[in-house]
C-alpha positions in Angstrom: 0.0 0.0 0.0 1.1 3.6 -0.4 0.1 7.0 0.8 -1.8 9.4 -1.5 -3.9 12.5 -0.9 -7.6 12.7 -1.5 -8.4 15.9 -3.3 -12.0 15.9 -2.0 -11.2 15.3 1.7 -7.8 17.1 1.9 -6.5 14.4 4.2 -3.9 11.6 4.1 -5.4 8.4 2.9 -3.9 4.9 2.6 -4.9 3.7 -0.8 -4.6 -0.1 -1.1 -3.1 -1.6 -4.2 -3.1 -5.3 -5.2 -4.8 -7.7 -2.9 -7.5 -6.4 -0.6 -8.6 -8.1 2.6 -12.3 -9.0 2.9 -14.1 -10.1 6.1 -17.3 -12.1 5.4 -20.4 -12.6 7.5 -23.2 -15.0 6.6 -26.2 -16.8 8.0 -26.3 -19.2 5.1 -28.9 -17.2 3.2 -26.8 -14.1 2.3 -23.3 -12.8 2.5 -22.0 -9.4 3.6 -18.4 -8.6 2.9 -16.4 -5.7 4.4 -13.2 -4.5 2.6 -10.9 -4.1 5.6 -8.6 -1.5 4.1 -11.5 0.8 3.1 -13.7 1.6 6.1 -17.3 1.5 5.1 -16.8 -0.3 1.8 -18.9 -3.4 1.5 -20.2 -6.0 -0.9 -23.3 -8.2 -0.7 -24.5 -11.4 -2.5 -26.6 -14.5 -2.1 -23.4 -16.5 -2.3 -19.8 -15.9 -1.2 -18.7 -15.9 -4.9 -21.4 -13.3 -5.8 -20.3 -11.0 -3.0 -16.6 -11.3 -3.8 -17.3 -10.7 -7.5 -18.4 -7.1 -6.6 -15.2 -6.1 -4.9 -13.7 -4.4 -7.9 -16.8 -2.3 -8.6 -17.1 -1.3 -5.0 -13.5 -0.2 -4.8 -14.0 1.9 -7.9 -17.0 3.7 -6.5 -15.3 4.2 -3.1 -12.3 5.8 -4.7 -14.3 8.0 -7.0 -16.2 9.2 -4.0 -13.0 10.2 -2.2 -11.5 11.8 -5.3 -8.6 9.4 -5.5 -7.0 8.1 -8.6 -6.9 4.3 -8.2 -5.3 1.9 -10.6 -7.8 -0.3 -12.4 -8.2 -3.9 -11.1 -7.6 -5.4 -7.8 -7.7 -8.8 -6.2 -9.1 -9.9 -2.9 -8.6 -12.5 -0.2 -10.9 -13.6 2.6 -9.2 -13.0 5.9 -12.1 -13.5 8.3 -15.3 -15.5 8.2 -18.1 -15.0 10.8 -21.2 -17.2 11.1 -24.2 -15.3 12.3 -27.8 -16.0 13.2 -28.9 -12.5 12.1 -30.8 -11.8 8.9 -27.6 -11.0 6.9 -29.7 -10.9 3.7 -31.4 -7.8 5.1 -28.0 -6.3 5.9 -28.2 -7.1 9.6 -24.7 -7.8 10.9 -22.6 -8.1 14.0 -19.0 -9.1 13.1 -16.1 -7.4 14.9 -13.3 -7.2 12.3 -10.0 -8.3 13.7 -8.6 -5.2 12.1 -10.9 -3.1 14.4 -9.2 -4.4 17.5 -6.1 -3.0 19.2 -4.5 0.4 19.3 -5.2 3.2 16.8 -2.5 5.7 16.2 -3.4 9.4 16.2 -3.2 9.9 12.4 -5.4 6.8 11.7 -8.0 7.9 14.3 -8.1 11.4 12.8 -8.5 9.9 9.3 -11.4 7.6 10.5 -13.1 10.5 12.3 -12.8 12.8 9.3 -14.0 10.1 7.0 -17.2 9.5 9.1 -17.8 13.3 9.0 -17.3 13.4 5.2 -19.5 10.5 4.7 -22.3 12.2 6.7 -21.8 15.4 4.7 -22.2 13.3 1.5 -25.3 11.6 2.7 -26.9 14.9 3.7 -26.0 16.4 0.3 -27.6 13.4 -1.5 -30.8 13.8 0.5 -30.9 17.6 0.2 -30.5 17.4 -3.6 -33.4 15.0 -4.1 -36.6 16.7 -5.3 -39.3 14.1 -4.6 -38.4 12.9 -1.1 -41.8 11.4 -0.4 -42.2 9.4 -3.6 -43.0 5.8 -2.7 -40.9 3.1 -4.3 -43.4 0.2 -4.1 -40.6 -2.4 -4.6 -39.3 -1.4 -1.2 -42.5 -2.3 0.7 -41.6 -5.3 2.9 -40.8 -6.2 6.4 -37.2 -6.3 7.6 -35.6 -7.5 10.8 -36.1 -4.1 12.4 -39.6 -3.3 11.1 -41.1 -1.8 7.9 -38.5 -1.1 5.2 -38.2 2.6 4.5 -40.1 3.2 1.2 -39.2 6.9 0.5 -36.0 9.0 0.4 -37.3 10.9 3.5 -37.9 7.7 5.4 -34.4 6.4 4.6 -32.9 9.7 5.7 -34.8 9.7 9.0 -33.6 6.2 9.7 -30.0 7.1 9.2 -30.4 10.4 11.1 -31.6 8.6 14.3 -29.3 5.6 14.0 -26.4 7.8 14.7 -27.4 7.9 18.3 -27.7 4.1 18.3 -24.0 3.8 17.1 -22.9 6.2 19.9 -24.7 4.1 22.5 -22.7 1.0 21.5 -19.7 2.7 23.2 -21.7 2.8 26.5 -20.9 6.5 26.4 -22.9 8.7 28.8 -24.4 11.7 27.0 -27.3 14.0 27.8 -27.1 16.5 25.0 -29.5 15.8 22.1 -29.4 17.4 18.7 -32.0 17.1 15.9 -30.1 18.3 12.8 -28.3 15.5 11.0 -24.7 16.9 11.0 -25.0 18.3 14.5 -25.8 14.7 15.6 -22.8 13.4 13.7 -20.5 16.0 15.1 -21.8 15.3 18.6 -21.2 11.6 18.2 -17.7 12.1 16.8 -16.8 14.5 19.6 -17.8 11.9 22.2 -16.0 9.1 20.4 -12.9 11.3 20.3 -13.1 11.9 24.0 -13.3 8.1 24.6 -10.3 7.5 22.3 -8.2 10.0 24.2 -9.2 8.2 27.5 -8.4 4.6 26.4 -7.5 4.6 22.8 -9.2 1.7 21.1 -8.4 -0.8 23.8 -11.9 -1.4 25.2 -14.3 -4.0 23.7 -17.9 -3.2 24.5 -20.4 -6.1 24.7 -23.8 -4.5 24.0 -26.8 -6.7 23.4 -24.6 -9.7 22.6 -22.6 -7.8 20.0 -18.9 -6.8 20.4 -17.9 -3.2 19.5 -14.8 -1.1 19.5 -14.4 2.6 18.8 -12.9 1.8 15.4 -15.8 -0.5 14.6 -18.3 2.3 15.4 -16.5 4.7 13.1 -16.4 2.1 10.3 -20.1 1.4 10.8 -21.0 5.1 10.5 -19.5 5.2 7.0 -21.0 1.8 6.1 -24.5 2.9 7.2 -24.3 6.1 5.2 -23.1 4.3 2.1 -25.5 1.4 2.2 -28.5 3.7 2.6 -27.0 6.2 0.2 -27.0 3.4 -2.4 -30.7 2.8 -1.6 -31.5 6.5 -2.2 -29.4 6.5 -5.4 -31.4 3.5 -6.7 -34.7 5.3 -6.0 -33.3 8.4 -7.9 -32.2 6.2 -10.8 -35.7 4.7 -10.9 -37.3 8.1 -10.9 -35.1 9.1 -13.8 -36.0 5.9 -15.8 -39.7 6.7 -15.2 -39.3 10.3 -16.4 -40.1 11.8 -13.0 -36.8 13.6 -12.9 -34.2 14.4 -15.6 -31.1 14.6 -13.4 -29.9 13.7 -10.0 -26.7 14.0 -8.0 -24.8 10.7 -7.6 -23.1 12.0 -4.5 -21.5 8.7 -3.5 -20.4 8.0 -7.1 -22.3 4.6 -7.2 -23.4 5.2 -10.7 -20.6 7.4 -12.1 -18.3 10.3 -11.3 -20.5 12.2 -8.8 -21.7 14.8 -11.2 -25.3 15.3 -12.1 -26.3 12.5 -14.4 -28.5 13.3 -17.4 -30.8 11.1 -19.4 
């Protein structure tokens, strides 16, 4: 791996080259894969082979989002497998990556914190740019492990907005201050996580509701949650475009292209 600079984030970033590490979680009905070197990058599939086949495309989207020139093509290897009883096919997951244990140096922590903020800013920009936030995507009407699947862009946004407090609570952090605005919540969470990191680095493993967490895992999950639900919003926008409801939309996470407004 070598160090490059992301033009969008203005921060040091380790850009992996060659073979990437993937941690897989499955319940036998679906697979979720996490690209270890790229916090928040993920792949999904009905089978392990299907999930791993998507690594190249996910890396490309992730690098475009960060404004990093990445060489085409990459391999991957599975470094961790986790068997779960959760509904992995609905993106429920619990694995603690081995890479998310142990000490986190100052530069790495700052990078993860800034990435979680940048991810939140991207998600908010994606939501704000959408015109028809209450348009119902009927294909999304179904029950999930946590209740009714959000059917509209606004419902997805509200889910992500409030889940930020859930992730902070996984650290067992005491907090009384409550914010309502999306980025104010994100900054509050990152401030409290930073305080915990300064107290004990990443040494503590929190067991909350039979799931293991570290501060590094929490930061990774912030980015993952933004991106997986950002992809859901992008798919709704793409469907609106195909149906002629809108002519353009902003592909903020670069799932479909280069992040510019996409025209029909």
